[in-house]
N, C-alpha and C positions, 0 to 999 in steps of 0.2 A: 403501040397505042395509036388510035386514029387521031386525026387533027381535031375532030369534034370532041373526043374524050379529053384531049389535052386542054382545049379551050374551056370545057365545062369544069375541069379540075382547077384551072387558073381562076375562073370566076368564083369558085368556092373559097379559094385562098384569099382573094381580094375582099370578099364579103366578110370573112372571118376577121381579117385585119382591120377593116373599117369598124366592125362591131367592138373589137378589143380597144381600138382607139377611142371610140365613143364612151365605152365604160371607164377608161382611164380618165377621160375629160370630166365625166360626171363625178367620179370619185374625188378628183382634184377640186372641183367646184364645191362639193360637199365639205371637204376638209377646210377650204378657204372660208366657207359659210360658218362652220363651227368655230373657227378661230375668231372671225369677226363677231359672232354672237358672244363669245367669252370676253373679248376685249371691250365690248360695248354693251355689257349685260344690263347696265342701269337704264339704257334707253333703247330697248329692243323694239324693233318694228319688223314683224315677221313678213316675209314675202307672200304675196297674194297667192302664188302657186302652191303653197303648202296647205294641206287640208286642216280643218279646224281641230281634228284629233291630234295631228302632228304639232300644231301651235300650242295646244294645251300641255302636251308632254314636254315640249321644250321649255315652256314657262315654268312648270314644276321643277324641272332640272335646274333652271336658272336660279330659282328661289333657294334650292339646296346649296348651290355653289355660293350664293351671296351669304347665306347663313354661316357656312363653314369659313368663309373669308373673314366675316366679322368676328367670329370666335378666335381665329388666328391673330387678328389685329389686336384684339383685347388682351390676349396673352403675351404678345410681343409688341410693346410700345414703339419699337424701332421700325415696325412695319406700317405705322400710321402714314396716311397719304398727305401730300402737300396740301390738298384741298381741305382736309380736316384741320390742318394747322392754320391755314389762312382763316377758316371759319371761326376757330376759337380765338384767334387774335383780334377778331372784330367784335367779340363780346365785351360790353362795357364792364370795367372793373370798378367796384365801389371803393372809394378811397376814404381815409380817415375813419376807419371802423373803430368802435369803442375799444379801448385797451384797458382791461380791468384786472384787479387782483382781489380775490375774495378770501378773507381769513375767518377762521372759526377759533374761538377760545373758550376754555372752561376753567373752572376754579380748582379747588384742592383735590388732587388725585393722591390720596394717602393709601397706597397699595400695601397694606400690612395691618398690624394690630398694635395696640398699646401694650407695654410690658406688664401692666397690671391686670390684663385680661387673659383668660385661658384660651387655648386653641379651639375649644369646642364652640361651634357656631360662629367662629371668627372669619375674617377675610381669608386667612390661610386655609381654613377648613373648606370654605367655598371653592377656593382654587383647586384643592385636592379632589373635591367631589365633582366639579363641573368643568374644569379646564380654563385656559386663559381667555378663550373667546366668549365666555359667559358674561363677563362684567360690562362690556361695552356693546353688547349685541343690539341694544335698542337705539343706540345713537351713532354707531359707526358709519351709517349711510351718509350722515351730514358731513362727517370728516373726510370721507373718500370722495365727496363731490366738490370740495373746495380747492383752493390753491395752496393753503397753508393752515395747519391746525396746531394750536399752542395749548399747553396745559401747565399749571403749577404743580410740580412733583414735590409733594411735602411728605417725604418718607425717606428713610435710609434703607438701601437695598444691599444687605450684607449678611454674612453668616457669623460675624463676630458677636460675642456675648458681653463684651466689656463696654459698659456704659461710659460715655465720654463726658456727660454732664450730670450734675446732681440736681435733678429737677423732677417734678411730680409725674409728667407724662413724657415717655419716650416712645417713638413709633418706628417700627422696623418691619420690612418684608424681605423676600428672598431676591437675589440677583436675577433669577429667571423671570421675575415678574415684569421685566421690560417687554416680554412678549405680549403682555396685555396692551401696552401702548402701541407696539409695532403692528399688531394685528388690527387694531382699531384705526390706524392711519394717522396717529398723532405724530407730527413731524419734528417738533422742537419743544423742549420743556425748560421751564425756569426752575432752578434749584436754590435761588436766593431766598431762603426762609429760615425761621428759627428752629427747624428740626433737622436740617442737613447735618448738624454736628452732634446729634443726640448720642451717637456712638463714636465720637471723637473723629480724629483725622482718618483712622482706619476705616470707619464706617462710611465717611464721605468719599474717600478714595475708591472704596469698593463700589459705591453707587455710581460714581462717574465712570469707572472702568466698565461696569455693566452697561451703561448707556453707550459708551464708545463701542463696545462689542456688538451692541444691537444696531449701531448706525444711527443713533438718535442724538443730534446735537443738543447741548445744554448751555444755558447762560447762568453765570454766577459771579457776582461782584465785578472784578475786572476782566472776566472772560465773557466776551460778547459772542453773538452768533450772527453771521451774515449768510442768510439763506437765499438761494436763487430758485425762483419758482419755475414751473415748466415752461412758461412763456417768457422767461428770461429776466424777470424783474428781481432786483436785489432788495430783500427785506432784512433790516437789522433788528436784533432783539437784545435788550439788556435787562438784567434782573438782579435785585439785591434786597436784603432785609433792612428795612428802615426803622426797626425798633431802636437802633442806635443812630442818632442824628448824623454822625460823621460819615456814615455809609452813603449818604446822599451823593458824595463826591464820586463814588463808583459809577453812578448812573449818569451824572453830568459828564464825566470823562468818557463814558461809553458812548454817549450820543455824539460827541465830537469825533471819536475814533471811527464810528460807523459812517459818519458823513465823509470822512477822509477816505474810507474804503469804497465809497461809491454807493452807499445805501440810498435807495430812492424813497424808502418808507421806513420809519423808525418806530418800533414798539417798545415801550418800557413797562416792566413788570415789578412794581414796588410791593414789598410786604410790609403792611402798616395797619394802623387803626386799632380799635379796641374790640376784643373778642366779644361775640354775641351782641354787638351793637349794630343796629340796622342803619344808622345815620352817620355819615362821614363827619369827622371832627374838623376843627379849624386847621389843625396842623396838616392833615391830609390835603385839604383844599389848597393851602399855601404851597406845599411841596409839589402838588400836581401842576399848579400854574407855573412854578419855576421850571419844571421839566419841559413843559410845552414851550415856554419862552426860550428854552435852550435848544429846541428843535425836535422834540418828540411829536409824532403824529397821532399816537394813540397810547393811552394809559390803561393798563389792565391790572387792577389791584387785587390783593388777597390778604388773608390773615384772620379776619373776624370770625370765620367759620359760619357766617350767615351772609346773605346778599345785602348789598347797599345800593344806593341810587347812582344816577348818571348825571354828568354835567357836560355841556358844550362850552369850551373856553377857547376863544379866538379861532373858532371853526374846527376845533379838535375835540375828539371824544375822550371822556374820562369815565371809566367803569370803576367805581371806588372799591367794590369788593364783589367778586364773582361767587363767593361762598364756597360751600363744599360741592363736590361733584361725585367722584367715585371714592367714597370716604370710608376707610376701615377703622377710623378712630372711635366710633361710637355705635353701639348695637341698635339704638333707637332714639336718635335726637328728636326733640319736640319740633324743631323747625327743619323741615326737609326741602324747603324751597331751593331751587337751583335754576340754571339756565345755560344755554349755549349762546354765546355772543357771536354774532356774525356781522361783518362790515365789508362792503365792496368799495374798493378805491379805484377811481378812474383816472387814467393818464391821457392827456391830450398833448401831442407833439413832445412826449417825454416829460411833461410837467404834471404834477399831482393837482387834480381839480379840487376846488374847495367844497364840493358837495358832500353832504353827510348822508350816506346810504346804509342804515343800520337795521338789522332784523334780530329779534330776540326769540329763541325757541324756549318757551317755559318748560321746565323739567322738575321732577322730584329726584332726590338722590337714590330712590329705591323704586322698585316696580310695585310695591305694596305700601300702604300707609300704616300698616300694623307694626312694622319693624323695618330695620335697615337691612335689605338683602344685597347691598353693594352693587346694585344694577340700575344706574341712572336711566330714567325713562321720560321721554317727552309727554306733555300733558295736552289734552284737548278739552273743549267745552268749558264748563264752569270752573273746573280745576285750573285750566290754563288762564282763564280770565282773572281768577283770584290772584295768581302769581304776578300777572302783568299789573294788576291794580296795586299790589304791594310795591312793585318797582316804581310805579308812577308816584306813589305816596312818598317813598324814600327819596325820590329825586326832587320833590317840591322844595323850592327855595334856592336851589342851585342855579337853575336856568329854566328856559321854556321847553325843556325836554319832556316829551310825552310819547307813549306807546299806544297804538290802537289795539283793537281786540285781536288782530292777526299778528301782533308782535312787531309791527313796523313803526319806525320813528316818523313822527310828523310834527310840524309846528303849527 
């Protein structure tokens, strides 16, 4: 090979080497640029030497990467950045937010029938025809939205046939009727009334066992309930039949026991008064005041099978009779007025505020006025106003308690 050919060949090799080196450098610079773009994708400033088409493509790719990263961070909170943590810590946090407990209460839930009635067109017949969710379908939304729902359970839930008392009216349903309460969101019942022993101790024990099996706490005489709400407040409930004066002591003792157990709010359910009488008598008023003086924060009365008025005594509410609600004891009572009692209690720094925040949902015990179909139903318009006017009338003389046309308490 001549010297000229050798020199020409060497020149080709040198040019190829330089070209390969340049390509390697360009590839390295591009790799570095990509890394820098990824690491600083929130503040991208594209080099001027890139064409507008290239800048647009890179921008679209960057948006895709950012979206994917945000999705990964949302799914894995441990991947959240320090910057995000610092930003959230600077957000002002509102302190001393209102701390409330809203309770709903209804009157007599007599889930059964009187022994003098046939099964045809009775509460039992409706249960067999329509199922457990029929009875409270028009009111359950109120119960599911509160912190605690209470009812007076005035019935024996048992399969026994042996009467325990020699009286004109005995009322009984089946143990499985607890599903009516459970499905409706009723949390606690009072069984301190004059019908719990209609079928003797067997019937009463069967009732309480059915409630236990359903996970529904019950109050009765010296058995109180301490219920803890979802937001951690402890509400105490005591219930007893006061047709016998000596039973007042059950409630007074219950108040003290609940206080000792840490109850922040105490509700007492006395069974008292005169049947079918819309005005509380002097004895009811006297006993109610004694219970509040002893530490009760709310009195929810029953027994008259009609509604009675309200009173505010020492800043505490007294509902003298909530009347019937889901009531299987009569096919077509003349007075079908009922209501859902609702009160919101506010706590400030752990102490119960003295404010009275009461709302009444006017109801009838039936979805029709022609008969009792055992389906309590809220009322609107003129029908609601009529019930509210009745309640205001029955309350006159006790205090300055009044309900407006929306069912809210005002002074």
